[in-house]
C-alpha positions, 0 to 999 in steps of 0.5 A, spaced: 274 411 324 276 418 325 274 424 322 279 429 320 279 437 320 286 440 317 287 448 319 291 451 314 295 457 318 299 463 315 304 464 320 304 465 328 299 471 327 294 467 324 290 466 330 283 467 327 278 462 331 275 456 326 269 453 327 270 445 327 264 441 324 264 436 329 267 436 336 270 429 335 274 431 329 281 429 329 284 436 328 291 438 325 294 445 324 299 446 319 303 452 318 304 454 311 309 459 312 316 459 313 321 464 314 319 471 312 312 470 309 315 465 305 310 459 303 313 452 305 312 445 303 315 447 296 310 452 294 314 458 296 320 455 291 315 454 286 313 461 286 320 463 286 321 459 279 315 463 276 318 469 278 325 467 275 321 466 268 318 473 269 311 471 271 307 473 277 300 469 278 294 473 282 293 472 289 286 467 287 291 462 283 296 462 289 290 461 294 288 455 289 295 452 290 295 453 297 288 449 297 291 444 293 297 443 297 292 442 303 288 437 299 295 433 298 297 433 305 290 430 307 290 425 301 297 423 302 298 422 310 291 420 312 291 413 312 285 409 309 286 403 312 286 406 319 281 412 318 276 410 314 270 405 316 270 401 310 278 402 309 277 407 303 272 413 304 275 418 309 272 424 312 276 430 311 274 437 313 279 443 310 279 450 313 283 455 308 285 462 309 284 466 302 284 473 299 277 473 297 272 469 302 266 470 298 268 468 291 271 461 295 265 460 299 261 460 293 265 455 290 265 450 296 260 445 294 263 444 287 270 443 290 267 438 295 263 435 288 270 435 284 274 432 290 269 427 292 269 424 285 276 424 284 278 421 291 272 417 293 272 420 300 268 425 303 270 433 303 268 439 306 272 445 305 271 452 309 274 458 307 276 464 312 280 471 310 287 471 310 290 474 316 293 481 316 300 482 313 298 477 307 294 481 302 300 479 298 303 472 297 306 471 290 313 473 289 314 479 284 318 478 277 325 477 279 327 479 272 324 481 265 320 476 262 325 473 256 320 467 255 313 468 252 309 461 253 304 459 247 301 454 252 302 450 259 303 443 258 303 438 264 310 434 264 310 428 269 316 424 266 311 419 263 310 417 255 304 420 254 306 427 257 313 426 253 309 425 246 305 431 248 311 436 249 314 433 243 308 435 239 307 442 241 315 443 240 315 440 233 309 445 231 313 450 233 310 452 239 313 455 246 310 451 251 311 452 259 312 445 262 309 444 269 312 438 273 310 436 280 314 430 284 316 428 291 320 422 290 327 421 287 324 416 281 319 421 278 324 427 279 330 423 275 325 421 269 323 428 269 330 431 268 332 426 263 326 427 259 327 435 259 334 434 257 333 430 251 328 435 249 333 441 250 338 437 246 333 436 240 329 442 240 332 449 239 334 453 245 329 456 249 324 453 245 320 451 252 320 453 259 319 449 265 317 449 272 318 443 277 315 443 283 317 439 289 311 439 294 310 434 299 309 433 307 313 429 312 311 423 314 309 425 321 305 431 319 298 428 322 299 424 329 298 417 329 297 416 322 301 413 316 303 414 309 297 413 304 299 410 298 293 411 293 294 418 292 288 419 288 288 427 289 295 428 285 292 431 279 288 436 283 295 439 285 298 438 278 292 441 275 292 447 280 299 448 279 298 448 271 292 453 273 297 458 277 302 458 272 297 459 266 294 465 270 301 468 271 302 469 264 297 474 264 294 471 258 288 466 256 292 459 256 290 452 254 293 447 259 295 441 255 293 435 259 296 429 255 293 422 256 291 417 252 283 415 252 284 408 255 287 411 261 283 417 261 276 413 261 279 408 266 274 403 265 274 398 270 277 391 268 273 387 273 268 389 278 273 389 284 276 395 280 270 400 280 272 404 286 279 403 290 283 401 284 280 405 279 283 412 278 280 418 275 286 423 275 284 425 267 277 423 267 272 427 262 267 428 268 273 431 273 276 435 268 270 439 266 269 440 274 276 443 275 274 447 269 268 450 272 272 451 278 278 455 275 273 459 271 269 461 277 275 463 280 277 468 274 283 464 271 283 465 264 285 458 262 282 451 259 284 444 260 284 440 254 286 433 253 288 433 245 289 425 245 282 424 249 280 419 243 287 416 241 290 410 244 297 410 247 299 406 241 296 411 236 299 417 240 306 414 239 305 412 232 302 419 230 308 423 234 310 429 230 317 426 231 317 419 231 325 418 230 326 422 236 320 418 240 323 412 238 330 413 240 328 417 247 322 413 249 325 408 254 327 414 258 320 416 260 316 412 266 309 409 266 310 404 272 304 405 277 310 403 282 317 405 280 319 405 287 318 398 289 325 395 288 329 401 290 332 397 296 333 391 292 340 388 293 341 386 286 343 393 282 340 390 276 333 390 279 334 396 282 335 400 276 329 396 273 324 401 275 318 399 270 315 392 273 312 390 266 306 387 269 301 393 272 296 396 268 300 402 266 306 398 264 302 393 260 298 399 256 305 402 255 308 395 252 302 394 247 303 402 245 311 401 244 310 394 241 304 397 236 308 404 234 315 403 235 317 396 234 323 394 239 321 396 246 328 398 250 325 399 256 328 395 262 322 391 265 323 387 271 318 382 268 321 381 261 318 376 258 310 375 259 310 369 255 316 365 259 312 362 264 304 361 266 303 368 270 300 367 277 294 371 278 295 370 285 301 374 285 302 381 282 306 378 276 299 375 273 293 379 276 293 385 272 294 381 266 288 376 267 284 382 269 285 385 261 284 378 259 277 377 262 275 384 260 277 382 253 274 375 253 267 379 256 268 384 250 269 379 245 262 375 248 258 381 247 261 387 243 255 391 245 257 392 252 262 397 250 257 402 250 255 401 257 262 400 260 264 407 258 259 410 263 262 405 269 267 410 272 263 416 272 258 420 268 260 423 260 254 428 261 259 434 259 260 431 252 254 427 250 256 428 242 262 424 243 260 417 246 261 413 240 268 416 240 269 414 247 266 407 246 271 407 240 278 409 244 276 404 249 275 398 244 281 400 241 285 401 247 283 394 250 285 391 243 291 394 243 293 391 249 290 384 247 295 384 241 300 384 246 297 379 251 296 373 245 299 367 247 300 370 254 298 365 260 295 367 266 292 363 272 292 361 279 298 357 281 
């Protein structure tokens, strides 16, 4: 096990001493500045894209993005297997230069609580003043603002975010779509989906900022790539908050996510920690909302589909014909890049595995709401043969079947199951709605899995 300390520097002149919390920590220094006071690792480019739209965020919002990018560096480049005693829980300190040190220090306990819940790690965050010469980092607008966003909307390239954008545009809103990517597969689907929206809706009906943010493999000495990436939504939310702040107006940040995935109740006991993500869990979203309010950012995170299944989202889409035609262009799979080196060109093209949890929920939703599913899946026919639960092809299918069986034996357990991923104390009046969307979501997948056989072989 290794304790890690990440020290963010702003240029070669940033030499202020940093007090490390323990002498045996593994220290990594990352200079976030490239060239003439331009932020690196994709942040500078993101600020420039906002400037092209005539938008300039506050320095506090930029500091949030710097913090989130540092969190991403730690989350994606510190190995759980190599650096955590239990092969999961890492211990990470961050040292971040900010403009308003007092405000950030006051929020440090809340930030730690939020990240601990989101990633399952132990975070401590320390702040110090920015070095001289960096009072202002945000790029000023490079042209007059020609686009006035009515709201901000996360746009991942997935089916849920695609539906979210369609619903906003069909209602005549002019959202600013915020995307983040690091791999080519995600980038490709985001581009394809945004092109489809551009062709279908009137010109200039939405804006988009696509942030290419990430870190090289050798950022941390002696560590490897970490695939779990539990902190990805902290970066996503922070980029959206920075964009919302840049408008200068109070903004709603739409987080389009179906209720089943948002709750993400573990399907079996093994999924409680390591395999249960909390990227849009209500408790996490509430804590992030507290953070941005504490920073003075006038934005509110809202998931308009918190009490809908994915199938209900699709069925109630404001432009069902368009969704039916274009849904295949979206990406839902949890591991779309696994076959990128497959010698079979057809297999390389089929990015959806068809058998992971997100793919099964997607297949069930499209089957229920849209009829024919044109998505190319590697596991094309779930009923073709008995799926081996000792292999990836049958593991998640069996987990769903077991969860459905337990629910059928004891329907009342749903009211307790919804609390297993995390507290729902921020919305005590909606507990019945959380229970309803959990049960409906499972049953939606259950219809897909009728006559599907999965067993250890």
